[in-house]
C-alpha positions as CSV (number, residue, x, y, z in Angstrom):
1,M,32.0,127.9,-265.0
2,L,33.1,130.9,-267.4
3,Y,35.3,128.7,-269.1
4,Y,32.2,126.3,-270.1
5,T,30.4,129.1,-271.1
6,L,33.1,130.3,-273.6
7,V,33.6,126.7,-275.0
8,F,29.6,126.8,-275.6
9,L,30.0,130.0,-277.2
10,A,32.8,128.9,-279.4
11,V,30.7,125.3,-280.4
12,A,27.8,127.8,-281.0
13,I,30.0,129.9,-283.3
14,V,31.7,127.0,-285.3
15,A,28.3,125.2,-285.9
16,G,26.9,128.5,-287.2
17,I,29.6,128.8,-289.6
18,F,29.1,125.3,-291.0
19,G,25.2,125.7,-291.2
20,F,24.3,123.4,-288.0
21,S,21.4,126.0,-286.9
22,G,19.9,123.4,-284.2
23,I,23.4,122.9,-282.6
24,A,24.5,126.4,-282.8
25,G,21.2,127.8,-281.2
26,A,21.3,124.7,-278.7
27,S,24.9,125.7,-277.6
28,A,24.3,129.4,-277.7
29,G,21.1,128.8,-275.4
30,I,23.4,127.0,-272.9
31,A,26.2,129.5,-273.3
32,Q,23.8,132.2,-272.4
33,I,22.3,130.4,-269.0
34,L,26.0,129.7,-267.9
35,F,26.8,133.2,-268.3
36,F,24.1,134.5,-266.5
37,L,24.6,131.9,-263.7
38,F,28.1,133.1,-263.6
39,L,27.1,136.8,-263.2
40,A,24.5,136.0,-260.5
41,M,27.2,134.1,-258.5
42,L,29.8,136.7,-259.1
43,V,27.2,139.3,-257.9
44,I,26.3,137.3,-254.6
45,S,29.9,136.8,-254.0
46,L,30.5,140.7,-254.3
47,I,27.8,141.3,-251.8
48,T,28.7,138.4,-249.5
49,G,32.4,139.7,-249.3
50,A,31.5,143.2,-248.8
51,F,29.2,142.3,-245.5
52,R,32.0,139.8,-244.2
53,R,34.5,143.0,-244.6
54,G,32.2,145.5,-243.0
55,T,31.5,143.5,-239.6
56,K,35.3,143.1,-239.1
């Protein structure tokens, strides 16, 4: 998922350079959403991993 975030970020940067502001804004929005989803899943994974280690 982090890979797709970086891809959409690269598309947003390239589109911004060439002046396609609509595409750049949409790609940046998608990249931001994917980044926060990745971050939330990372935190959930760390919490569940800590609970599993603590119960053994």
